N, C-alpha and C positions, 0 to 999 in steps of 0.2 A: 475114682469122685476125692473130693479135695476135704479136707480135716474139716474146713465150716461146713460143710453140709453134714457130717459123722454129729459134727458138735451141734447142729440145730435140729438134725434127727432124734437125736436123745434128749435134748430140750424139749422137742414135742410130746416126745413117748414118755418121757417122765412126768409133764405138765397134766397127760392126760389119765397116766395111771394114779397121781396124787389127786386129781378131780373126782377120779371113781374112789378111790379110797379113803381120804380122808375124812373124820366126821362133821367137823364143823363147818356150815355152808360155805359161810364166808371164806374159808380157807380153800373149796372146792372152787368158789367162783373165781378166786384170785389164782389157782391152778390152770382155771381155763382161760384165763387170761395170758398164761404163760404159754399154754398150749396154740392159742391164736397167735401168739408175735414171733413163735416158732416157725407156726405155718407160713406165715408172712416171710419169714427172712427165705425159707425154702422158694416159696415164689419167687423171691427177689433174686436169689439166685440162678433160678431157672431162666430168668432172662423177662419173666413176666411183671413187668414195673406196675402196670396197672393193677392186675389183680393182686400181687402184695401191697401196693398203698390202699386199695380199698379194702382188704385183709385189715389191717391195721385201722383204717377209717372206720367202718361198718362194724367190724364185730370187735375189738379192742377196743376203740372209741365210743361207741354207741349200745351195742349188746351188752356188753360184759361189763361196764359201768353201769346199766339201768340195772341189771341183774345185781349186780352188789348193792345198790341203792335199795330197792325190793326187798333184798333178804336183810339189810340192816333196820329199816322200815317197820317191815312186819316183823319185827323179832325171828328170823329165821333162824337163830343161832340157838333156840332151845333144845332140850333133850330129846332126842330121837328114838322113836318107838319101836324101830324093827328088830327083829330076833338075830341074833348073831353066833347059830351055833354051827359047828364045823359041819355035820353031817347035811346041810343044805348047801355047801359050797361045792361038793364033788360033782352032783348033777348039772348044776350051773357051769361049771368049769370044762364037763365034760361036750356038754353041746355048745359052750363057746369056742372051745379047741376044735371041735367036727366041724362047725362051721367057718372056723377061721383056715381050716385045712382045704375044705371044700373051694373055698373062694381063693385063694392060692393054686391049687390047682387049674381053675376053671382060668383062671390069668396067664398063668405060665403056657397052659394048651393052647393060646390063641396064636394065628399063626401074624396078628397084626401087629406083636411085639417085633418084630425084625425090624434092624436100623433102617431108617429110611432118610433120604437126604431133604434138607429142609423145604419148605416151598420155595420159590423165588421172591414172592410179596410177602413180606409179613404186614399186618395188618399194624397202623396205628392208635395212638389214644385217641387222634382228630377224626378218624375214621369211626373209632367204636362210639364216641361221643355223639357223630352223628345219626349212626345206627340207631340209637338209643332216643334220641329226639325224635324220629321219622317214623322208623317202622316198627319201634317198644315202646311208645308211649303209653299203652296201655296198661303192660305190665311194671312199667317204673312206677305209675300213678297208684296202682293198685299194691307194689310193694311199701310207698309211702303211706296209704291210709293204713296198712296192716302194722307197721311201724308205729303210728301214732295210736292206733287201737292200742298196742299193747302197751303203750305210755299210758295209756289214759287207764287201761285195767291196772295198773302198777300202781295209780295213783288212789283208785279207788277201792282197791286191796289197803292199802297203808292206810287211807284214813277209817275205813270201817273196822279198821283192827286200834287204833286208837279210842275209837267212841266205846268200845269193849274194855275197859280199864278195871281192875277190881273195886278202884274206889265207887265206881256208880253202881255197884250192888247193894247199897245201904238203902234205908228207907228215904223216901223223899214227902217233906210236909210242906202244904201250901197253907201260907198265910192267910190269904182271904176265908179258906172254906174250915181250914182249924184241922183238917183231915190228914190221915197218914195214909200213904200209898207204894207199892213197889213196882 
């Protein structure tokens, strides 16, 4: 394996670890962007050009930027409230390590990992596009509706948070009625 693969693998793993361990949600989101970029580089290095460019366009360009905007608009960088006692980390590390060990053992035990020759004809981007627009039109539209719903949900969350500001908690006086209400 080439040194570029090792660099991209370390970049991806480092970004994933940082996304899970940093305290500031904005820094976590930016670490997730680094992870997505590392994965895109791995895909490009493996020759899956369409998958690599889709990774950059969809995840880095859309989802991660949307995540950063939602975090910034909803004031997501406030103080988090979970407990950081070390005695709660050991069971989680044990379960995670055990699950990782089982997954590695299952993957290594599969007979499908033997080296095979490449298929004679590799699909092109054009063939993939034609397949998306003919055979998979409904799933493509469902993904579009899902992304639109996520964008609308983020806007609603951002707007509802702005309406509940500390300045709005004071009494409101009506000029016509001369009364005070809360």
